[in-house]
PASEBA-1860 file (N, C-alpha, C; in nm, 3 decimals):
! residues 289
1> MPRIAYVN> -7.046/-3.017/-3.897/-7.114/-2.888/-3.899/-7.018/-2.779/-3.851 ~ -6.999/-2.671/-3.930/-6.906/-2.565/-3.889/-6.957/-2.491/-3.767 ~ -6.866/-2.451/-3.679/-6.903/-2.374/-3.561/-6.937/-2.230/-3.601 ~ -7.034/-2.172/-3.530/-7.078/-2.035/-3.555/-7.053/-1.953/-3.429 ~ -6.998/-1.834/-3.447/-6.974/-1.742/-3.336/-7.056/-1.615/-3.357 ~ -7.072/-1.541/-3.249/-7.138/-1.409/-3.255/-7.034/-1.303/-3.228 ~ -7.024/-1.204/-3.317/-6.928/-1.096/-3.301/-6.995/-0.963/-3.332 ~ -7.024/-0.885/-3.230/-7.074/-0.748/-3.246/-7.189/-0.738/-3.346
9> GRYVPHAE> -7.291/-0.819/-3.322/-7.412/-0.807/-3.402/-7.422/-0.902/-3.518 ~ -7.318/-0.983/-3.544/-7.319/-1.072/-3.660/-7.290/-1.215/-3.617 ~ -7.356/-1.310/-3.683/-7.326/-1.451/-3.666/-7.232/-1.491/-3.780 ~ -7.114/-1.538/-3.744/-7.011/-1.564/-3.845/-6.948/-1.701/-3.820 ~ -6.890/-1.762/-3.925/-6.816/-1.887/-3.903/-6.706/-1.865/-3.799 ~ -6.692/-1.961/-3.710/-6.596/-1.948/-3.600/-6.455/-1.918/-3.652 ~ -6.416/-1.981/-3.762/-6.281/-1.962/-3.817/-6.259/-1.820/-3.870 ~ -6.366/-1.748/-3.897/-6.355/-1.612/-3.951/-6.386/-1.505/-3.847
17> AAVHIEDR> -6.417/-1.545/-3.724/-6.452/-1.448/-3.619/-6.330/-1.366/-3.580 ~ -6.346/-1.234/-3.572/-6.232/-1.146/-3.542/-6.280/-1.018/-3.479 ~ -6.192/-0.955/-3.401/-6.220/-0.823/-3.344/-6.112/-0.726/-3.391 ~ -6.139/-0.597/-3.375/-6.049/-0.493/-3.420/-5.918/-0.495/-3.340 ~ -5.809/-0.457/-3.405/-5.679/-0.457/-3.340/-5.673/-0.361/-3.221 ~ -5.758/-0.256/-3.222/-5.758/-0.163/-3.109/-5.874/-0.189/-3.012 ~ -5.929/-0.308/-3.015/-6.023/-0.346/-2.910/-5.947/-0.345/-2.777 ~ -6.003/-0.280/-2.676/-5.932/-0.265/-2.550/-5.918/-0.397/-2.473
25> GYQFADGV> -6.001/-0.494/-2.507/-5.981/-0.626/-2.449/-5.852/-0.688/-2.497 ~ -5.818/-0.665/-2.623/-5.695/-0.717/-2.682/-5.572/-0.641/-2.631 ~ -5.582/-0.510/-2.619/-5.466/-0.429/-2.584/-5.446/-0.411/-2.434 ~ -5.554/-0.409/-2.357/-5.543/-0.380/-2.213/-5.607/-0.487/-2.124 ~ -5.662/-0.592/-2.180/-5.743/-0.687/-2.102/-5.855/-0.612/-2.030 ~ -5.911/-0.514/-2.098/-6.013/-0.426/-2.041/-6.152/-0.482/-2.073 ~ -6.184/-0.591/-2.005/-6.312/-0.655/-2.031/-6.335/-0.770/-1.936 ~ -6.452/-0.831/-1.946/-6.490/-0.942/-1.858/-6.548/-1.054/-1.944
33> YEVVPVFR> -6.565/-1.171/-1.880/-6.620/-1.284/-1.953/-6.701/-1.371/-1.860 ~ -6.777/-1.461/-1.919/-6.850/-1.563/-1.846/-6.844/-1.693/-1.926 ~ -6.840/-1.804/-1.855/-6.848/-1.937/-1.915/-6.970/-2.005/-1.852 ~ -7.071/-2.029/-1.934/-7.196/-2.085/-1.883/-7.207/-2.230/-1.931 ~ -7.213/-2.326/-1.839/-7.225/-2.465/-1.882/-7.361/-2.494/-1.943 ~ -7.361/-2.589/-2.035/-7.485/-2.636/-2.098/-7.493/-2.786/-2.075 ~ -7.603/-2.830/-2.018/-7.623/-2.971/-1.984/-7.753/-3.019/-2.047 ~ -7.741/-3.114/-2.136/-7.858/-3.169/-2.207/-7.939/-3.059/-2.274
41> GQMVDEEL> -7.867/-2.966/-2.336/-7.930/-2.861/-2.413/-7.982/-2.743/-2.335 ~ -7.963/-2.743/-2.202/-8.012/-2.635/-2.118/-7.895/-2.564/-2.049 ~ -7.901/-2.432/-2.045/-7.799/-2.356/-1.973/-7.815/-2.379/-1.822 ~ -7.703/-2.392/-1.754/-7.702/-2.419/-1.610/-7.678/-2.289/-1.534 ~ -7.768/-2.257/-1.442/-7.753/-2.137/-1.358/-7.735/-2.009/-1.442 ~ -7.812/-1.998/-1.548/-7.797/-1.885/-1.639/-7.812/-1.751/-1.568 ~ -7.914/-1.739/-1.483/-7.937/-1.610/-1.417/-7.821/-1.572/-1.325 ~ -7.766/-1.671/-1.253/-7.652/-1.642/-1.166/-7.531/-1.597/-1.246
49> HLDRLERS> -7.509/-1.658/-1.361/-7.398/-1.617/-1.447/-7.419/-1.475/-1.499 ~ -7.541/-1.443/-1.538/-7.567/-1.309/-1.588/-7.558/-1.205/-1.475 ~ -7.600/-1.244/-1.355/-7.582/-1.154/-1.240/-7.434/-1.121/-1.221 ~ -7.350/-1.224/-1.228/-7.206/-1.201/-1.208/-7.147/-1.121/-1.322 ~ -7.194/-1.146/-1.444/-7.148/-1.069/-1.559/-7.177/-0.921/-1.539 ~ -7.299/-0.889/-1.500/-7.337/-0.749/-1.480/-7.256/-0.687/-1.367 ~ -7.232/-0.763/-1.260/-7.153/-0.711/-1.149/-7.009/-0.681/-1.194 ~ -6.949/-0.773/-1.268/-6.812/-0.752/-1.315/-6.804/-0.629/-1.405
57> LSELRIEM> -6.901/-0.614/-1.495/-6.904/-0.495/-1.581/-6.916/-0.368/-1.498 ~ -7.003/-0.371/-1.397/-7.022/-0.254/-1.313/-6.894/-0.216/-1.240 ~ -6.820/-0.317/-1.190/-6.697/-0.290/-1.118/-6.592/-0.225/-1.208 ~ -6.596/-0.255/-1.338/-6.502/-0.194/-1.433/-6.560/-0.069/-1.501 ~ -6.682/-0.034/-1.462/-6.751/0.083/-1.519/-6.769/0.070/-1.671 ~ -6.806/-0.050/-1.713/-6.844/-0.076/-1.852/-6.995/-0.095/-1.855 ~ -7.061/-0.024/-1.946/-7.206/-0.035/-1.954/-7.247/-0.171/-2.012 ~ -7.355/-0.225/-1.959/-7.413/-0.345/-2.018/-7.455/-0.308/-2.161
65> PMSRQALR> -7.406/-0.380/-2.264/-7.428/-0.337/-2.402/-7.570/-0.358/-2.453 ~ -7.648/-0.438/-2.383/-7.786/-0.467/-2.426/-7.863/-0.516/-2.305 ~ -7.992/-0.531/-2.321/-8.072/-0.584/-2.211/-8.037/-0.730/-2.186 ~ -8.069/-0.777/-2.067/-8.045/-0.917/-2.035/-8.127/-1.007/-2.127 ~ -8.249/-0.967/-2.159/-8.334/-1.047/-2.247/-8.271/-1.059/-2.386 ~ -8.214/-0.949/-2.436/-8.149/-0.954/-2.567/-8.028/-1.047/-2.565 ~ -7.953/-1.041/-2.456/-7.837/-1.129/-2.444/-7.881/-1.276/-2.438 ~ -7.991/-1.302/-2.369/-8.044/-1.438/-2.365/-8.083/-1.486/-2.506
73> MITAEVMR> -8.144/-1.399/-2.584/-8.187/-1.437/-2.719/-8.068/-1.469/-2.807 ~ -7.961/-1.390/-2.796/-7.841/-1.416/-2.874/-7.779/-1.549/-2.832 ~ -7.773/-1.571/-2.700/-7.718/-1.697/-2.649/-7.795/-1.816/-2.703 ~ -7.927/-1.808/-2.698/-8.011/-1.917/-2.747/-7.988/-1.942/-2.896 ~ -7.969/-1.835/-2.972/-7.948/-1.850/-3.117/-7.811/-1.912/-3.146 ~ -7.709/-1.871/-3.071/-7.576/-1.931/-3.089/-7.581/-2.080/-3.056 ~ -7.651/-2.114/-2.949/-7.666/-2.256/-2.913/-7.741/-2.331/-3.022 ~ -7.847/-2.272/-3.074/-7.926/-2.338/-3.178/-7.844/-2.361/-3.304
81> RNRLDNGF> -7.770/-2.259/-3.346/-7.692/-2.271/-3.470/-7.580/-2.374/-3.457 ~ -7.533/-2.395/-3.334/-7.426/-2.491/-3.312/-7.477/-2.626/-3.262 ~ -7.609/-2.638/-3.247/-7.670/-2.762/-3.197/-7.601/-2.809/-3.069 ~ -7.586/-2.716/-2.977/-7.512/-2.744/-2.854/-7.596/-2.828/-2.759 ~ -7.543/-2.942/-2.719/-7.611/-3.031/-2.625/-7.542/-3.027/-2.489 ~ -7.418/-3.074/-2.484/-7.337/-3.065/-2.361/-7.210/-2.988/-2.393 ~ -7.181/-2.889/-2.311/-7.063/-2.807/-2.335/-7.075/-2.677/-2.259 ~ -7.034/-2.569/-2.324/-7.045/-2.439/-2.258/-7.056/-2.327/-2.359
89> VYMQITRG> -7.110/-2.215/-2.313/-7.116/-2.091/-2.390/-7.014/-1.995/-2.330 ~ -6.928/-1.941/-2.413/-6.832/-1.839/-2.370/-6.880/-1.704/-2.420 ~ -6.896/-1.608/-2.329/-6.935/-1.473/-2.368/-6.835/-1.374/-2.310 ~ -6.797/-1.275/-2.391/-6.698/-1.176/-2.350/-6.744/-1.037/-2.390 ~ -6.732/-0.944/-2.297/-6.767/-0.804/-2.323/-6.649/-0.718/-2.285 ~ -6.603/-0.635/-2.378/-6.492/-0.542/-2.350/-6.542/-0.398/-2.361 ~ -6.455/-0.306/-2.322/-6.493/-0.165/-2.328/-6.509/-0.117/-2.472 ~ -6.454/-0.192/-2.567/-6.473/-0.159/-2.707/-6.347/-0.110/-2.777
97> VAPRDHKF> -6.366/-0.056/-2.895/-6.256/-0.012/-2.981/-6.233/0.137/-2.963 ~ -6.106/0.175/-2.942/-6.070/0.316/-2.927/-5.920/0.330/-2.949 ~ -5.873/0.450/-2.988/-5.728/0.470/-3.000/-5.659/0.434/-2.868 ~ -5.543/0.374/-2.878/-5.476/0.322/-2.758/-5.438/0.435/-2.662 ~ -5.501/0.431/-2.545/-5.479/0.530/-2.439/-5.525/0.464/-2.310 ~ -5.443/0.475/-2.204/-5.478/0.408/-2.080/-5.609/0.461/-2.021 ~ -5.640/0.587/-2.041/-5.764/0.643/-1.988/-5.884/0.581/-2.060 ~ -5.998/0.578/-1.989/-6.119/0.527/-2.052/-6.160/0.616/-2.168
105> PKHAKPAV> -6.194/0.561/-2.284/-6.245/0.643/-2.396/-6.385/0.692/-2.362 ~ -6.420/0.808/-2.415/-6.550/0.869/-2.383/-6.665/0.807/-2.463 ~ -6.638/0.764/-2.585/-6.749/0.726/-2.671/-6.735/0.584/-2.727 ~ -6.655/0.501/-2.668/-6.641/0.364/-2.718/-6.767/0.284/-2.690 ~ -6.800/0.196/-2.783/-6.917/0.109/-2.769/-6.869/-0.029/-2.724 ~ -6.925/-0.082/-2.615/-6.881/-0.214/-2.568/-6.889/-0.319/-2.679 ~ -6.788/-0.403/-2.684/-6.782/-0.509/-2.785/-6.827/-0.641/-2.722 ~ -6.906/-0.717/-2.798/-6.962/-0.843/-2.747/-6.926/-0.957/-2.842
113> VMSVRQTK> -6.867/-1.062/-2.787/-6.842/-1.182/-2.866/-6.895/-1.302/-2.789 ~ -6.931/-1.406/-2.863/-6.985/-1.526/-2.800/-6.951/-1.647/-2.887 ~ -6.913/-1.756/-2.821/-6.886/-1.880/-2.891/-6.926/-1.996/-2.802 ~ -6.927/-2.116/-2.859/-6.963/-2.235/-2.782/-6.861/-2.344/-2.807 ~ -6.861/-2.442/-2.718/-6.778/-2.561/-2.738/-6.853/-2.683/-2.686 ~ -6.856/-2.785/-2.768/-6.913/-2.913/-2.726/-6.810/-2.986/-2.638 ~ -6.854/-3.046/-2.529/-6.766/-3.126/-2.445/-6.837/-3.254/-2.403 ~ -6.758/-3.351/-2.358/-6.814/-3.475/-2.306/-6.812/-3.471/-2.154
121> LHGDEAIH> -6.911/-3.531/-2.093/-6.916/-3.540/-1.948/-6.809/-3.637/-1.899 ~ -6.754/-3.610/-1.780/-6.654/-3.700/-1.723/-6.716/-3.837/-1.696 ~ -6.644/-3.943/-1.732/-6.692/-4.078/-1.707/-6.669/-4.120/-1.563 ~ -6.728/-4.234/-1.526/-6.718/-4.283/-1.388/-6.574/-4.308/-1.347 ~ -6.493/-4.360/-1.438/-6.353/-4.389/-1.404/-6.276/-4.262/-1.373 ~ -6.298/-4.157/-1.453/-6.229/-4.030/-1.429/-6.270/-3.971/-1.295 ~ -6.397/-3.982/-1.259/-6.444/-3.930/-1.131/-6.385/-4.013/-1.017 ~ -6.383/-4.144/-1.031/-6.328/-4.231/-0.927/-6.180/-4.201/-0.903
129> DGVKVVTQ> -6.103/-4.182/-1.010/-5.960/-4.158/-0.996/-5.928/-4.016/-0.949 ~ -6.016/-3.921/-0.981/-5.992/-3.783/-0.942/-5.876/-3.721/-1.019 ~ -5.831/-3.605/-0.971/-5.724/-3.532/-1.038/-5.614/-3.497/-0.940 ~ -5.496/-3.468/-0.996/-5.382/-3.424/-0.917/-5.376/-3.271/-0.917 ~ -5.336/-3.217/-0.803/-5.323/-3.073/-0.787/-5.184/-3.043/-0.731 ~ -5.126/-2.931/-0.773/-5.004/-2.880/-0.711/-5.032/-2.740/-0.660 ~ -4.956/-2.694/-0.563/-4.972/-2.558/-0.513/-4.870/-2.466/-0.580 ~ -4.912/-2.342/-0.601/-4.828/-2.239/-0.663/-4.853/-2.107/-0.591
137> PDLRWARR> -4.756/-2.017/-0.588/-4.780/-1.885/-0.530/-4.891/-1.811/-0.606 ~ -4.975/-1.740/-0.534/-5.082/-1.662/-0.597/-5.027/-1.525/-0.634 ~ -5.004/-1.504/-0.763/-4.942/-1.380/-0.813/-5.042/-1.288/-0.880 ~ -5.171/-1.312/-0.861/-5.273/-1.234/-0.932/-5.300/-1.099/-0.865 ~ -5.378/-1.016/-0.934/-5.412/-0.886/-0.878/-5.510/-0.903/-0.763 ~ -5.541/-0.792/-0.695/-5.618/-0.799/-0.570/-5.769/-0.805/-0.590 ~ -5.819/-0.792/-0.715/-5.963/-0.794/-0.740/-6.002/-0.920/-0.816 ~ -5.980/-1.033/-0.749/-6.010/-1.160/-0.814/-6.159/-1.187/-0.821
145> DIKSVSLL> -6.239/-1.109/-0.749/-6.384/-1.124/-0.754/-6.443/-1.075/-0.886 ~ -6.364/-1.001/-0.965/-6.408/-0.955/-1.096/-6.362/-1.058/-1.199 ~ -6.454/-1.105/-1.282/-6.418/-1.208/-1.381/-6.356/-1.140/-1.504 ~ -6.237/-1.088/-1.483/-6.165/-1.015/-1.586/-6.102/-1.110/-1.686 ~ -6.084/-1.062/-1.810/-6.015/-1.143/-1.912/-5.864/-1.143/-1.891 ~ -5.816/-1.070/-1.792/-5.672/-1.067/-1.763/-5.634/-1.191/-1.683 ~ -5.589/-1.295/-1.752/-5.569/-1.426/-1.690/-5.426/-1.479/-1.703 ~ -5.330/-1.392/-1.734/-5.194/-1.440/-1.755/-5.136/-1.512/-1.633
153> PNCLAKQS> -5.148/-1.459/-1.510/-5.097/-1.536/-1.395/-5.163/-1.672/-1.380 ~ -5.291/-1.680/-1.410/-5.362/-1.809/-1.406/-5.304/-1.905/-1.509 ~ -5.276/-1.853/-1.629/-5.220/-1.937/-1.735/-5.082/-1.989/-1.697 ~ -4.999/-1.902/-1.638/-4.865/-1.945/-1.598/-4.871/-2.055/-1.493 ~ -4.961/-2.039/-1.395/-4.974/-2.141/-1.291/-5.032/-2.271/-1.348 ~ -5.128/-2.260/-1.438/-5.186/-2.380/-1.500/-5.081/-2.454/-1.582 ~ -4.999/-2.380/-1.654/-4.894/-2.443/-1.733/-4.793/-2.515/-1.644 ~ -4.756/-2.451/-1.533/-4.664/-2.515/-1.439/-4.724/-2.643/-1.384
161> AHEAGASE> -4.854/-2.640/-1.354/-4.922/-2.761/-1.306/-4.919/-2.870/-1.412 ~ -4.947/-2.833/-1.535/-4.945/-2.930/-1.645/-4.807/-2.993/-1.660 ~ -4.703/-2.912/-1.651/-4.567/-2.963/-1.666/-4.529/-3.053/-1.549 ~ -4.598/-3.037/-1.435/-4.573/-3.122/-1.319/-4.663/-3.245/-1.318 ~ -4.740/-3.266/-1.425/-4.826/-3.382/-1.434/-4.956/-3.369/-1.358 ~ -4.995/-3.246/-1.327/-5.118/-3.221/-1.252/-5.221/-3.153/-1.341 ~ -5.346/-3.160/-1.297/-5.455/-3.099/-1.373/-5.483/-2.956/-1.333 ~ -5.445/-2.918/-1.211/-5.479/-2.785/-1.160/-5.374/-2.740/-1.059
169> AWLVEEDG> -5.363/-2.609/-1.044/-5.281/-2.549/-0.939/-5.371/-2.478/-0.841 ~ -5.353/-2.508/-0.712/-5.420/-2.431/-0.608/-5.323/-2.323/-0.563 ~ -5.372/-2.199/-0.562/-5.288/-2.082/-0.543/-5.280/-2.044/-0.396 ~ -5.159/-2.008/-0.352/-5.131/-1.983/-0.211/-5.092/-1.837/-0.190 ~ -5.165/-1.771/-0.099/-5.140/-1.633/-0.062/-5.009/-1.618/0.015 ~ -4.965/-1.493/0.034/-4.845/-1.466/0.112/-4.860/-1.512/0.257 ~ -4.985/-1.516/0.308/-5.005/-1.562/0.446/-5.005/-1.714/0.459 ~ -4.983/-1.785/0.346/-4.973/-1.930/0.351/-5.103/-2.005/0.335
177> TITEGTST> -5.212/-1.935/0.305/-5.341/-2.003/0.287/-5.376/-2.013/0.139 ~ -5.453/-2.116/0.107/-5.497/-2.140/-0.031/-5.615/-2.047/-0.062 ~ -5.609/-1.983/-0.177/-5.723/-1.901/-0.220/-5.819/-1.986/-0.304 ~ -5.772/-2.031/-0.421/-5.854/-2.109/-0.513/-5.763/-2.167/-0.619 ~ -5.821/-2.235/-0.717/-5.745/-2.284/-0.831/-5.735/-2.179/-0.940 ~ -5.662/-2.211/-1.045/-5.647/-2.115/-1.155/-5.780/-2.093/-1.227 ~ -5.867/-2.194/-1.225/-5.999/-2.180/-1.288/-6.105/-2.257/-1.211 ~ -6.079/-2.279/-1.082/-6.170/-2.359/-0.999/-6.171/-2.305/-0.856
185> NAWILTED> -6.271/-2.345/-0.779/-6.272/-2.321/-0.635/-6.226/-2.447/-0.563 ~ -6.161/-2.429/-0.447/-6.098/-2.538/-0.373/-6.178/-2.573/-0.247 ~ -6.194/-2.702/-0.220/-6.269/-2.753/-0.106/-6.192/-2.867/-0.040 ~ -6.207/-2.881/0.092/-6.155/-2.998/0.162/-6.257/-3.046/0.266 ~ -6.247/-3.173/0.300/-6.316/-3.229/0.415/-6.207/-3.258/0.518 ~ -6.208/-3.187/0.630/-6.098/-3.192/0.725/-6.093/-3.326/0.800 ~ -5.987/-3.342/0.878/-5.971/-3.463/0.959/-6.088/-3.486/1.054 ~ -6.148/-3.376/1.102/-6.263/-3.389/1.192/-6.397/-3.371/1.119
193> NKLVTRKA> -6.396/-3.405/0.988/-6.519/-3.411/0.907/-6.591/-3.278/0.892 ~ -6.517/-3.170/0.875/-6.576/-3.040/0.846/-6.548/-3.004/0.700 ~ -6.655/-2.975/0.627/-6.642/-2.933/0.487/-6.602/-2.785/0.486 ~ -6.494/-2.753/0.416/-6.438/-2.618/0.421/-6.410/-2.566/0.280 ~ -6.446/-2.443/0.256/-6.405/-2.370/0.136/-6.386/-2.224/0.176 ~ -6.306/-2.152/0.101/-6.274/-2.015/0.137/-6.395/-1.923/0.119 ~ -6.407/-1.826/0.204/-6.515/-1.727/0.195/-6.502/-1.648/0.065 ~ -6.616/-1.617/0.005/-6.617/-1.540/-0.119/-6.601/-1.392/-0.089
201> DSSILNGI> -6.480/-1.341/-0.108/-6.454/-1.198/-0.097/-6.364/-1.160/-0.215 ~ -6.290/-1.052/-0.205/-6.209/-1.009/-0.319/-6.090/-1.099/-0.345 ~ -6.064/-1.196/-0.257/-5.948/-1.284/-0.275/-5.976/-1.398/-0.371 ~ -6.105/-1.426/-0.400/-6.139/-1.533/-0.494/-6.252/-1.487/-0.585 ~ -6.269/-1.564/-0.695/-6.388/-1.549/-0.778/-6.496/-1.639/-0.719 ~ -6.610/-1.581/-0.691/-6.720/-1.659/-0.633/-6.781/-1.744/-0.744 ~ -6.733/-1.868/-0.755/-6.780/-1.956/-0.861/-6.928/-1.983/-0.853 ~ -6.994/-1.987/-0.968/-7.137/-2.015/-0.971/-7.163/-2.159/-0.927
209> TRVSLIKC> -7.079/-2.252/-0.968/-7.093/-2.389/-0.920/-7.073/-2.394/-0.770 ~ -6.981/-2.314/-0.719/-6.959/-2.305/-0.574/-7.087/-2.262/-0.503 ~ -7.151/-2.158/-0.555/-7.274/-2.107/-0.495/-7.382/-2.215/-0.496 ~ -7.398/-2.282/-0.610/-7.502/-2.385/-0.621/-7.471/-2.506/-0.534 ~ -7.342/-2.540/-0.520/-7.308/-2.656/-0.438/-7.334/-2.628/-0.290 ~ -7.312/-2.505/-0.248/-7.345/-2.469/-0.110/-7.495/-2.490/-0.085 ~ -7.578/-2.454/-0.182/-7.722/-2.477/-0.168/-7.753/-2.626/-0.161 ~ -7.681/-2.706/-0.242/-7.702/-2.850/-0.238/-7.663/-2.906/-0.102
217> AEAKGIAF> -7.550/-2.859/-0.047/-7.504/-2.905/0.084/-7.606/-2.870/0.192 ~ -7.657/-2.748/0.185/-7.757/-2.705/0.284/-7.883/-2.791/0.273 ~ -7.925/-2.821/0.150/-8.045/-2.903/0.130/-8.025/-3.044/0.184 ~ -7.900/-3.093/0.182/-7.869/-3.227/0.232/-7.836/-3.226/0.381 ~ -7.837/-3.108/0.443/-7.805/-3.100/0.585/-7.658/-3.117/0.614 ~ -7.572/-3.088/0.516/-7.427/-3.102/0.533/-7.371/-2.968/0.581 ~ -7.312/-2.968/0.699/-7.255/-2.845/0.754/-7.123/-2.814/0.684 ~ -7.094/-2.686/0.668/-6.967/-2.645/0.606/-6.920/-2.514/0.667
225> EERPFTPE> -6.792/-2.486/0.649/-6.732/-2.363/0.698/-6.672/-2.287/0.580 ~ -6.687/-2.156/0.582/-6.621/-2.071/0.483/-6.504/-2.002/0.554 ~ -6.384/-2.050/0.529/-6.264/-1.996/0.592/-6.142/-2.038/0.512 ~ -6.030/-1.970/0.533/-5.906/-2.013/0.465/-5.855/-2.145/0.521 ~ -5.780/-2.218/0.442/-5.708/-2.335/0.491/-5.572/-2.341/0.421 ~ -5.479/-2.408/0.485/-5.341/-2.413/0.436/-5.317/-2.540/0.354 ~ -5.209/-2.543/0.276/-5.174/-2.668/0.208/-5.155/-2.783/0.306 ~ -5.095/-2.756/0.422/-5.073/-2.863/0.521/-5.205/-2.923/0.568
233> EAYRAREA> -5.307/-2.837/0.588/-5.438/-2.888/0.628/-5.499/-2.970/0.514 ~ -5.477/-2.926/0.392/-5.528/-2.999/0.275/-5.461/-3.136/0.262 ~ -5.329/-3.142/0.289/-5.259/-3.271/0.282/-5.321/-3.373/0.377 ~ -5.367/-3.326/0.493/-5.420/-3.416/0.596/-5.569/-3.443/0.579 ~ -5.631/-3.379/0.480/-5.777/-3.387/0.464/-5.823/-3.529/0.434 ~ -5.943/-3.559/0.478/-6.005/-3.687/0.443/-6.040/-3.691/0.294 ~ -6.088/-3.578/0.244/-6.126/-3.567/0.103/-6.093/-3.426/0.056 ~ -6.081/-3.410/-0.075/-6.065/-3.278/-0.134/-6.132/-3.281/-0.271
241> FLTSSSNF> -6.180/-3.167/-0.314/-6.236/-3.158/-0.448/-6.234/-3.015/-0.496 ~ -6.257/-2.998/-0.623/-6.266/-2.865/-0.682/-6.399/-2.852/-0.755 ~ -6.443/-2.728/-0.771/-6.568/-2.702/-0.843/-6.544/-2.597/-0.950 ~ -6.616/-2.613/-1.061/-6.612/-2.515/-1.169/-6.725/-2.546/-1.265 ~ -6.750/-2.452/-1.356/-6.857/-2.471/-1.453/-6.827/-2.585/-1.549 ~ -6.700/-2.611/-1.576/-6.665/-2.716/-1.671/-6.648/-2.852/-1.604 ~ -6.614/-2.854/-1.474/-6.591/-2.981/-1.404/-6.707/-3.022/-1.313 ~ -6.799/-2.930/-1.284/-6.901/-2.951/-1.182/-6.829/-2.975/-1.048
249> VMPVTEID> -6.828/-3.100/-1.000/-6.755/-3.134/-0.876/-6.655/-3.243/-0.913 ~ -6.525/-3.213/-0.899/-6.422/-3.308/-0.939/-6.336/-3.345/-0.818 ~ -6.328/-3.475/-0.783/-6.243/-3.517/-0.671/-6.096/-3.483/-0.694 ~ -6.029/-3.441/-0.588/-5.884/-3.421/-0.589/-5.824/-3.533/-0.504 ~ -5.740/-3.614/-0.564/-5.687/-3.732/-0.495/-5.538/-3.722/-0.465 ~ -5.475/-3.616/-0.511/-5.333/-3.594/-0.481/-5.303/-3.446/-0.483 ~ -5.230/-3.398/-0.381/-5.188/-3.259/-0.374/-5.039/-3.256/-0.346 ~ -4.963/-3.193/-0.434/-4.816/-3.184/-0.419/-4.753/-3.321/-0.395
257> GRTIGNGH> -4.803/-3.422/-0.465/-4.747/-3.555/-0.453/-4.795/-3.635/-0.334 ~ -4.879/-3.577/-0.251/-4.931/-3.646/-0.132/-5.071/-3.700/-0.161 ~ -5.093/-3.825/-0.132/-5.224/-3.887/-0.155/-5.326/-3.835/-0.056 ~ -5.443/-3.799/-0.106/-5.551/-3.751/-0.021/-5.647/-3.866/0.007 ~ -5.676/-3.888/0.136/-5.764/-3.999/0.173/-5.707/-4.132/0.128 ~ -5.792/-4.211/0.060/-5.746/-4.341/0.011/-5.701/-4.336/-0.135 ~ -5.686/-4.214/-0.188/-5.637/-4.200/-0.325/-5.745/-4.208/-0.431 ~ -5.870/-4.217/-0.388/-5.983/-4.221/-0.481/-6.089/-4.121/-0.434
265> AGLLTLKL> -6.190/-4.102/-0.516/-6.298/-4.009/-0.481/-6.360/-4.047/-0.348 ~ -6.378/-3.947/-0.260/-6.436/-3.971/-0.129/-6.587/-3.981/-0.134 ~ -6.644/-4.040/-0.031/-6.789/-4.063/-0.027/-6.868/-3.932/-0.025 ~ -6.823/-3.834/0.055/-6.895/-3.707/0.059/-6.883/-3.634/-0.074 ~ -6.765/-3.639/-0.134/-6.746/-3.575/-0.264/-6.842/-3.633/-0.367 ~ -6.852/-3.764/-0.370/-6.943/-3.829/-0.465/-7.089/-3.795/-0.435 ~ -7.123/-3.786/-0.308/-7.260/-3.751/-0.269/-7.293/-3.609/-0.315 ~ -7.200/-3.517/-0.296/-7.223/-3.379/-0.337/-7.226/-3.366/-0.490
273> RQAYVDSV> -7.139/-3.440/-0.556/-7.140/-3.436/-0.702/-7.274/-3.485/-0.755 ~ -7.324/-3.596/-0.701/-7.451/-3.650/-0.747/-7.565/-3.553/-0.717 ~ -7.561/-3.491/-0.600/-7.664/-3.393/-0.566/-7.662/-3.276/-0.663 ~ -7.542/-3.233/-0.700/-7.532/-3.121/-0.793/-7.582/-3.161/-0.933 ~ -7.539/-3.279/-0.982/-7.584/-3.325/-1.113/-7.736/-3.341/-1.116 ~ -7.791/-3.395/-1.007/-7.937/-3.409/-0.999/-8.005/-3.273/-1.005 ~ -7.947/-3.175/-0.939/-8.008/-3.041/-0.938/-7.999/-2.976/-1.075 ~ -7.891/-3.004/-1.147/-7.876/-2.951/-1.282/-7.978/-3.015/-1.376
281> ATPGKRSR> -8.000/-3.144/-1.357/-8.093/-3.217/-1.444/-8.238/-3.178/-1.417 ~ -8.267/-3.130/-1.294/-8.403/-3.088/-1.257/-8.396/-2.949/-1.195 ~ -8.371/-2.844/-1.277/-8.352/-2.710/-1.222/-8.472/-2.658/-1.145 ~ -8.593/-2.701/-1.179/-8.709/-2.655/-1.105/-8.705/-2.700/-0.961 ~ -8.658/-2.824/-0.939/-8.647/-2.876/-0.804/-8.546/-2.796/-0.724 ~ -8.433/-2.762/-0.789/-8.332/-2.687/-0.717/-8.385/-2.552/-0.672 ~ -8.463/-2.486/-0.757/-8.513/-2.354/-0.722/-8.609/-2.361/-0.604 ~ -8.671/-2.480/-0.581/-8.766/-2.491/-0.470/-8.695/-2.528/-0.338
289> D> -8.573/-2.589/-0.350/-8.502/-2.633/-0.230/-8.455/-2.514/-0.145
END
């Protein structure tokens, strides 16, 4: 079945989807995006993703191009046309098409595109083995809380990680502390059994999976701290993991060539992953917790 995309009011074959050469997202990275996971045919944390989308647009002074209800209807139709079961919906909104000028155009209409991708859930073996991470300098701009389409520093760090045989790069600030991954949030369980992740401020993107996992931890009575931590503290951690919309909760078993814990997924990591998957499978229960 051919993939179908949405481009500025039209549903078109994915291979034919295109935007104008003077779209400001293409020329200036003047736009934002969201990646919403789909699990068993249902969008995960849809409202939280739309909240963040609207916030990012507001921070860039781009008007929401349509009502939230209209955006939901388009999303549902794109999912239906693609028979999406497990995967994600990618939505992007830019300031629109205008003659190339650094100043904001006065009358540009925001451009909206949407596509989907089918994916397979990680198997038990992949979760047990976890992933390798390397650290890289954090070279991004200072407003990482905005989900901007400007991702070149992230791509460079991810490519370096790939060339080093790792799945992800955890980015390190000038002060020597880890901010987050190129497309994930970073977590550790310290030597004294404290669950730690960095506070959500302008230094990181507040991941939606991160937000939901904190709720899961609270519901399970698991204490955690929101503070910076260094690579050295991560090397000594009992467990480490990353969170994202595409990975949910993924164990990290090696950082910069150093084995974390016993080299396999930790017990708390697995407990939190299961709690999150359970909450995704029964969203009504999560909303009551």
